[in-house]
Backbone as CSV, one residue per row, in Angstrom:
resi,resn,N_x,N_y,N_z,CA_x,CA_y,CA_z,C_x,C_y,C_z
1,MET,6.802,-74.056,139.410,5.864,-72.966,138.565,6.298,-73.285,136.557
2,THR,4.819,-72.981,135.853,4.799,-73.285,134.511,5.264,-72.123,133.757
3,ASP,6.058,-72.460,132.592,6.264,-71.150,131.388,5.391,-70.421,131.518
4,PHE,3.436,-71.030,131.139,2.041,-70.357,131.234,2.113,-69.371,132.490
5,ASP,2.412,-70.054,133.710,1.980,-68.970,134.793,3.203,-67.819,134.966
6,LYS,4.353,-67.644,134.410,5.650,-66.843,134.393,4.708,-65.981,133.132
7,ILE,4.383,-66.330,132.072,3.714,-65.639,130.938,2.600,-64.595,132.213
8,ALA,1.942,-65.392,132.612,0.620,-64.613,133.063,1.142,-63.669,134.210
9,GLU,2.323,-63.874,134.905,2.676,-63.401,135.873,3.303,-62.156,135.298
10,ILE,4.193,-62.273,134.565,4.469,-60.970,133.377,3.726,-60.128,132.643
11,ARG,2.581,-60.620,132.768,1.327,-60.162,131.732,0.609,-58.746,132.823
12,ALA,0.588,-59.715,134.065,0.043,-59.698,135.224,0.476,-58.119,135.564
13,ALA,1.994,-57.877,135.686,2.710,-57.144,135.972,2.807,-55.538,135.083
14,VAL,2.703,-56.074,133.822,2.620,-55.157,132.954,1.461,-54.376,132.648
15,GLU,-0.240,-55.366,133.129,-1.112,-54.450,133.238,-1.739,-53.546,134.465
16,ASN,-0.393,-54.250,135.643,-0.643,-53.162,136.827,-0.186,-51.901,136.341
17,PHE,0.854,-51.778,135.833,1.924,-51.044,135.420,0.826,-50.048,134.637
18,PHE,-0.025,-50.228,133.685,-1.011,-49.329,132.902,-1.716,-48.719,133.568
19,GLU,-2.556,-49.387,134.709,-3.248,-48.999,135.544,-2.992,-47.676,136.640
20,GLN,-1.838,-48.283,137.204,-1.323,-47.371,138.103,-1.041,-45.957,137.460
21,ASP,-0.396,-46.335,136.070,-0.133,-44.738,135.104,-1.170,-44.583,134.639
22,LYS,-2.221,-44.556,134.749,-3.583,-44.789,133.671,-3.070,-44.415,132.647
23,LEU,-2.727,-45.549,131.761,-2.361,-45.174,130.504,-3.548,-45.824,129.379
24,LYS,-3.655,-45.489,128.306,-4.479,-46.082,127.544,-3.545,-46.711,126.952
25,PHE,-3.924,-47.701,126.541,-2.998,-48.841,126.176,-3.609,-50.022,125.351
26,THR,-3.382,-51.044,124.533,-3.599,-51.900,123.279,-3.507,-53.300,124.475
27,PRO,-4.597,-53.840,125.047,-4.349,-55.239,125.574,-3.334,-56.090,124.938
28,PHE,-3.245,-57.142,125.847,-2.088,-58.343,125.264,-2.902,-58.968,124.187
29,ASP,-2.421,-59.388,123.422,-2.704,-60.153,122.328,-2.291,-61.614,122.230
30,GLU,-2.527,-62.508,121.153,-2.434,-64.022,121.863,-0.601,-64.361,121.244
31,HIS,-0.068,-63.226,121.220,1.558,-63.150,120.863,2.115,-62.496,122.114
32,ASN,1.011,-62.723,123.352,1.370,-61.727,124.430,2.482,-60.460,123.989
33,VAL,1.708,-59.625,123.549,2.257,-58.182,122.992,1.114,-57.563,123.568
34,ALA,1.184,-56.597,124.157,0.700,-55.074,124.656,1.597,-53.756,124.070
35,GLY,0.423,-52.986,124.229,1.438,-51.441,123.819,0.456,-50.170,124.261
36,ALA,1.534,-49.286,124.266,1.234,-48.004,124.369,1.681,-46.901,123.584
37,THR,1.190,-45.827,123.075,1.698,-44.484,122.743,1.888,-43.300,123.362
38,TYR,3.218,-43.142,123.301,3.585,-41.897,124.149,3.888,-40.645,123.346
39,ASN,3.902,-39.291,123.806,4.022,-38.079,123.211,5.645,-38.118,123.664
40,VAL,6.553,-37.734,122.567,7.957,-37.465,123.033,8.366,-36.204,121.662
41,ASP,9.237,-35.704,122.516,9.636,-34.110,122.215,10.762,-34.799,121.162
42,ALA,10.514,-34.787,119.728,10.769,-35.190,118.470,10.018,-34.516,117.514
43,LYS,10.780,-34.590,116.367,10.297,-34.217,115.654,8.694,-34.490,115.036
44,PHE,9.114,-35.939,115.109,7.916,-37.077,114.722,6.963,-36.831,115.963
45,GLY,6.841,-36.475,117.172,5.908,-36.188,117.674,5.450,-37.240,118.947
46,HIS,5.646,-38.873,118.585,4.998,-40.038,119.324,5.801,-41.341,118.849
47,ALA,5.684,-42.192,120.061,6.418,-43.338,119.931,5.498,-44.314,120.399
48,THR,5.297,-45.514,120.230,4.244,-46.442,120.814,5.778,-47.730,121.208
49,VAL,5.467,-47.905,122.029,5.984,-49.371,123.085,5.437,-50.014,123.264
50,PHE,5.508,-50.990,122.530,5.256,-52.744,122.454,5.933,-53.288,123.885
51,PHE,5.159,-53.989,124.972,5.331,-54.705,125.803,5.502,-56.425,125.014
52,ARG,6.194,-57.091,125.115,6.097,-58.882,124.371,6.776,-59.311,125.439
53,VAL,5.634,-60.279,126.006,6.097,-61.243,127.294,6.333,-62.510,127.137
54,ASN,7.659,-62.888,127.616,7.977,-64.040,126.817,8.151,-64.806,128.437
55,LYS,8.542,-66.250,128.682,8.913,-67.344,129.846,9.636,-66.504,130.769
56,ASP,10.712,-65.760,130.443,11.662,-65.601,131.412,12.094,-63.882,131.357
57,ARG,11.373,-63.089,130.705,11.324,-61.844,130.663,10.419,-60.850,129.353
58,LEU,10.841,-59.965,130.241,10.231,-58.762,129.300,10.942,-57.765,128.355
59,VAL,10.168,-57.429,126.980,10.876,-56.834,126.123,10.323,-55.487,125.919
60,LEU,10.776,-54.253,125.993,10.410,-53.177,125.649,11.206,-53.113,124.419
61,ARG,9.719,-52.521,123.242,10.518,-51.831,121.773,9.969,-50.842,121.542
62,THR,10.388,-49.987,121.672,9.717,-48.815,121.663,9.931,-47.751,120.017
63,ILE,9.049,-47.855,119.085,9.178,-47.797,117.611,8.606,-46.672,117.482
64,ILE,9.765,-45.733,116.698,9.339,-44.443,115.955,8.525,-44.838,114.554
65,PRO,7.657,-43.425,114.491,6.424,-43.824,113.444,7.237,-43.461,111.737
66,LEU,8.283,-43.636,111.899,9.159,-43.533,110.788,9.757,-44.606,110.439
67,ASN,9.805,-44.948,108.881,11.331,-46.144,108.235,11.850,-45.305,108.045
68,ALA,13.206,-45.507,107.593,14.550,-45.373,107.249,14.618,-45.561,105.727
69,GLY,14.556,-45.165,104.952,14.600,-45.034,103.399,15.304,-46.276,103.380
70,GLU,14.854,-47.135,101.752,16.360,-48.178,101.650,17.390,-47.486,101.261
71,ALA,17.235,-46.544,100.640,19.027,-44.995,100.225,19.764,-45.204,100.872
72,GLU,18.910,-44.333,102.300,19.023,-44.339,103.389,19.994,-45.186,104.624
73,ARG,19.384,-46.475,104.605,19.808,-47.566,105.811,20.714,-47.792,106.219
74,GLN,22.001,-47.775,105.509,23.419,-47.576,105.729,23.528,-46.252,106.517
75,LYS,23.531,-45.371,106.132,24.126,-43.918,106.921,23.342,-43.962,108.200
76,VAL,22.075,-44.652,108.291,21.223,-44.815,109.738,21.774,-45.442,110.469
77,ALA,21.870,-46.950,109.981,22.930,-48.093,110.644,24.022,-47.843,111.405
78,GLU,24.441,-46.758,110.535,26.005,-46.434,111.076,25.820,-45.078,112.250
79,PHE,24.631,-44.215,112.303,24.470,-43.441,113.401,23.609,-44.359,114.554
80,LEU,22.657,-45.010,114.358,22.413,-46.148,115.182,23.439,-46.657,115.745
81,LEU,24.644,-47.568,115.446,25.350,-48.259,116.116,26.377,-46.942,116.774
82,ARG,26.669,-45.665,116.177,27.572,-44.809,116.779,26.155,-44.271,118.239
83,ALA,24.919,-44.135,118.292,24.860,-43.738,119.313,24.503,-45.051,120.354
84,ASN,24.711,-46.067,120.393,24.771,-47.540,120.873,25.767,-47.443,121.748
85,TYR,27.018,-47.249,121.329,28.210,-47.155,121.978,28.336,-46.416,123.033
86,GLY,28.471,-47.457,124.261,28.881,-46.886,125.441,27.390,-46.806,126.354
87,LEU,25.771,-47.051,125.500,24.950,-47.187,126.217,24.680,-48.178,127.441
88,LYS,24.151,-47.996,128.504,24.276,-49.046,129.908,23.087,-49.743,129.851
89,THR,22.335,-49.101,129.197,20.457,-49.618,129.007,19.999,-49.946,127.793
90,GLY,19.725,-51.164,127.347,18.857,-50.893,126.013,20.335,-50.522,124.630
91,GLY,19.400,-50.832,123.464,19.962,-50.171,122.568,19.028,-49.936,121.378
92,PHE,19.540,-49.206,120.252,18.793,-49.558,118.938,18.860,-49.950,117.594
93,ASP,17.721,-50.117,117.429,17.474,-51.357,116.116,17.313,-51.527,115.028
94,MET,17.467,-51.804,113.929,16.701,-50.657,112.763,16.539,-52.524,111.826
95,ASP,15.297,-52.765,111.397,15.338,-53.977,110.294,16.086,-53.484,108.992
96,PHE,16.766,-54.364,108.384,17.129,-53.858,107.287,16.241,-53.930,106.349
97,ASP,15.264,-54.998,106.241,13.954,-55.054,104.975,12.932,-53.764,105.059
98,ASP,12.695,-53.575,106.329,11.943,-52.387,105.870,12.119,-51.128,106.664
99,GLY,13.349,-50.847,107.100,13.583,-49.872,108.019,12.799,-49.249,108.953
100,GLU,12.490,-50.245,109.431,11.646,-50.014,110.797,12.911,-49.834,112.009
101,ILE,12.615,-49.237,112.986,13.304,-48.344,114.015,13.177,-48.625,115.236
102,SER,13.664,-48.839,116.459,13.340,-49.396,117.728,14.141,-48.774,118.696
103,TYR,14.183,-48.448,119.916,14.733,-48.788,120.951,14.217,-50.310,121.727
104,ARG,15.362,-50.754,122.497,14.916,-52.052,123.141,15.564,-52.072,123.953
105,VAL,14.921,-52.576,125.064,14.836,-52.715,126.506,14.566,-54.444,127.314
106,SER,15.497,-54.596,127.790,14.979,-56.194,127.563,15.101,-56.161,129.631
107,ILE,14.144,-56.658,130.550,13.882,-57.183,131.575,13.987,-58.476,131.932
108,PHE,15.428,-59.335,132.374,15.184,-60.433,132.741,14.508,-60.735,134.003
109,CYS,13.415,-61.961,134.093,12.944,-62.165,135.039,13.401,-63.373,135.910
110,GLY,14.548,-64.007,135.603,15.177,-65.249,136.164,14.637,-66.863,135.726
111,VAL,14.968,-68.007,135.799,14.780,-69.074,135.263,14.137,-69.729,136.810
112,GLU,15.299,-70.284,137.500,15.253,-70.870,138.869,14.610,-69.942,139.300
113,ASP,15.037,-68.375,139.455,14.576,-67.758,140.830,13.783,-66.699,139.972
114,PHE,12.319,-67.249,139.523,11.584,-66.550,138.964,10.987,-64.884,139.522
115,ALA,10.857,-63.803,139.096,10.163,-63.207,139.345,9.700,-61.905,138.569
116,PRO,8.433,-61.797,138.221,8.138,-60.945,137.660,8.787,-59.472,137.918
117,PRO,8.447,-58.577,136.808,9.381,-57.527,136.538,8.255,-56.302,137.785
118,THR,9.056,-55.975,138.622,8.932,-54.554,139.340,7.531,-53.691,138.675
119,TYR,7.052,-52.932,139.307,6.398,-51.393,138.797,7.797,-50.518,138.439
120,GLU,8.828,-50.255,139.111,9.909,-49.203,139.174,10.497,-50.050,137.891
121,GLN,11.317,-51.225,137.884,11.885,-51.725,136.610,11.026,-51.425,134.905
122,ILE,9.621,-51.503,135.115,9.306,-51.156,134.285,8.995,-49.448,133.649
123,ASP,8.858,-48.955,135.011,8.868,-47.776,134.476,9.980,-46.744,134.225
124,PHE,11.455,-47.427,134.853,12.532,-47.208,134.538,12.924,-47.303,132.568
125,SER,12.642,-48.592,132.458,12.593,-48.869,130.962,11.849,-47.971,130.030
126,VAL,10.545,-48.101,130.761,9.615,-47.175,129.411,10.279,-45.357,129.500
127,ILE,10.735,-44.844,130.804,11.501,-43.741,131.007,12.563,-43.642,130.050
128,MET,13.847,-45.015,130.087,14.978,-44.904,129.588,14.473,-44.935,128.333
129,SER,13.589,-45.252,127.753,13.536,-45.766,126.195,13.125,-44.385,125.645
130,LEU,12.322,-43.846,126.465,11.934,-42.735,125.771,12.815,-41.513,125.954
131,MET,13.195,-41.798,126.658,14.577,-40.630,126.845,15.603,-40.329,125.720
132,MET,15.590,-41.729,124.926,16.514,-42.276,124.455,16.533,-41.761,123.073
133,ILE,14.662,-42.224,122.674,14.557,-41.746,121.758,14.319,-40.208,121.657
134,GLU,13.789,-39.187,122.628,13.930,-38.047,122.376,15.292,-37.876,122.307
135,LYS,16.297,-37.917,122.908,17.520,-37.279,122.851,18.272,-37.150,121.238
136,TYR,18.095,-38.699,120.878,18.690,-38.943,119.153,17.514,-38.492,118.411
137,GLY,16.628,-38.618,118.523,14.746,-38.722,117.703,15.631,-37.550,116.652
138,ASP,16.090,-36.265,116.814,15.690,-35.340,115.730,16.834,-34.864,115.265
139,ALA,18.133,-36.021,115.479,19.229,-35.977,114.931,19.092,-37.262,113.828
140,LEU,18.604,-38.362,114.333,18.084,-39.512,113.383,17.344,-39.315,112.303
141,VAL,16.489,-38.200,112.495,15.553,-37.507,111.073,16.428,-36.937,110.464
142,LYS,17.265,-36.620,110.379,17.878,-35.364,109.656,18.959,-36.547,108.787
143,VAL,19.543,-37.699,109.734,19.848,-38.546,109.102,19.403,-39.394,108.001
144,MET,17.997,-39.406,108.103,17.372,-40.676,107.283,17.161,-39.358,106.490
145,PHE,16.823,-38.465,106.540,16.487,-37.441,105.184,18.080,-36.865,104.264
146,GLY,18.969,-36.995,105.179,20.108,-37.169,104.094,20.596,-35.953,104.286
147,LEU,20.274,-35.126,105.579,20.320,-33.689,106.013,22.013,-33.852,106.365
148,VAL,22.295,-34.762,107.101,23.639,-34.671,108.043,24.004,-35.844,107.807
149,GLU,25.589,-35.439,108.023,26.362,-37.230,108.293,25.844,-37.918,109.393
150,PRO,26.295,-38.982,109.116,25.968,-39.914,110.958,26.935,-39.024,112.618
151,SER,28.499,-39.537,111.997,29.359,-39.155,112.781,28.760,-37.726,113.429
152,ASP,28.355,-36.502,112.240,27.964,-34.414,113.086,27.043,-34.898,113.581
153,ALA,25.622,-35.838,113.207,24.360,-35.928,113.876,24.776,-36.735,114.992
154,ILE,25.329,-37.873,115.925,25.273,-38.219,117.142,26.403,-36.719,117.845
155,GLU,27.580,-36.179,117.229,28.012,-34.984,117.674,26.956,-34.015,118.429
156,ALA,25.710,-33.884,117.819,25.109,-33.042,118.260,24.685,-33.148,119.087
157,ALA,23.837,-34.750,118.922,22.857,-34.827,119.700,23.616,-35.116,121.172
158,GLU,24.815,-35.264,121.190,25.730,-35.656,122.722,26.170,-34.584,122.781
159,GLU,26.019,-33.554,122.513,26.971,-32.602,122.706,26.995,-32.007,124.067
160,ASN,25.591,-32.276,124.824,25.305,-31.663,126.288,25.566,-32.921,127.235
161,ASP,26.209,-34.053,126.986,26.600,-34.430,127.986,27.522,-34.501,128.846
């Protein structure tokens, strides 16, 4: 199977996911990226999941609609690293150049034993991403605006764990 065939199969799996969930989505572009916006229970109200297809994996990046300001990026980075500690699936990322924040989950599809992701794998990854955005989102905003220290924000976000 060629890399082109693998990419086509992963894209088809994602399109099937969109169809089954009856999602409004942005179709795949020339970079093999599609997107869908979801409402989330956080101060910023929504997040966009970008589905990037590679020859051996599907990477989901859930981007929040706020960027960390340059003055707060160190504290936001500390918050995100504290949030990542102990996570089993995925993790938070921040672009230090522009402050973009996302939650990333990757589904490995194999090389020799290639299999495109199932509906259940994609659904789990989307749900996990959105749950983490909701769990940490409001605390993240407080850190972004300098209202609370990262360690205190994490403690508040994780108090019911």
